[in-house]
C-alpha positions in Angstrom: -0.2 -0.3 0.2 2.6 3.1 1.1 4.7 1.8 -2.9 0.6 2.9 -4.5 0.2 5.3 -2.6 3.9 6.9 -3.2 2.9 6.6 -7.0 -0.2 8.2 -7.1 1.6 10.9 -5.2 3.6 11.4 -7.9 1.2 10.7 -10.7 -1.0 13.6 -9.2 2.1 16.2 -8.7 2.1 17.1 -12.2 1.8 15.8 -15.6 6.1 15.7 -15.4 5.1 13.3 -12.8 2.1 11.5 -14.7 3.7 10.5 -17.3 6.8 9.2 -15.7 4.3 7.0 -13.7 3.3 5.8 -17.7 6.5 5.2 -18.7 7.0 2.6 -15.3 3.4 1.0 -16.3 4.6 0.6 -20.5 7.1 -1.7 -18.9 5.8 -5.5 -19.0 7.7 -5.7 -15.2 5.0 -3.5 -13.2 2.4 -4.8 -15.6 2.3 -7.8 -14.4 2.4 -6.6 -10.5 -1.2 -4.6 -11.2 -1.8 -8.0 -13.0 -1.0 -10.5 -9.9 -2.8 -7.6 -7.1 -5.7 -7.2 -9.4 -6.0 -11.5 -8.1 -5.4 -11.1 -5.0 -7.6 -7.9 -4.4 -10.6 -9.7 -7.1 -10.3 -13.1 -4.8 -10.3 -11.6 -1.5 -14.0 -9.2 -2.3 -15.0 -12.7 -3.7 -14.1 -14.5 -1.5 -15.2 -12.2 1.4 -18.7 -12.0 0.3 -18.5 -15.9 -0.4 -18.1 -16.0 4.1 -20.3 -13.7 4.4 -22.6 -15.7 3.2 -21.8 -18.7 5.5 -22.2 -16.1 8.2 -25.8 -16.1 7.8 -26.1 -19.7 7.5 -26.2 -19.7 2.7 -24.1 -22.4 1.3 -23.0 -24.3 4.6 -23.7 -27.8 3.0 -20.8 -29.4 1.2 -22.5 -29.3 -1.9 -23.2 -25.6 -2.1 -20.3 -24.8 -0.2 -18.2 -26.7 -3.0 -20.5 -24.7 -5.7 -19.7 -21.3 -4.3 -15.5 -22.0 -3.7 -16.1 -22.1 -7.5 -17.7 -20.1 -8.1 -15.4 -17.5 -6.8 -12.3 -18.6 -8.4 -14.5 -18.4 -12.1 -15.1 -14.4 -11.2 -11.9 -13.6 -9.6 -10.2 -15.7 -12.8 -13.2 -13.6 -15.6 -12.3 -10.2 -13.1 -7.7 -10.8 -13.6 -9.1 -12.4 -17.4 -10.5 -9.0 -17.7 -8.0 -6.9 -16.0 -5.7 -8.3 -18.8 -6.7 -7.8 -21.3 -7.0 -4.5 -20.3 -3.2 -3.7 -20.0 -2.4 -6.0 -22.8 -4.1 -4.7 -24.7 
């Protein structure tokens, strides 16, 4: 998070700072790191929603729990693929 805050402050400091951050994210490694961050955040969010549903006693059975875990993985994969398409296309 500190690195993201630093990058945001540099990009908002002016036109030169924005250009500096744009040049940085034109490289493949920062894009891959950003994609990894998107995957982690999406998985954390969808799994959190699943756990909230489990706390409400929805999907507690084994069959439903497996379905919701598969749904979390698929939703995370779709969000990550969309982010990859936007980052690398």
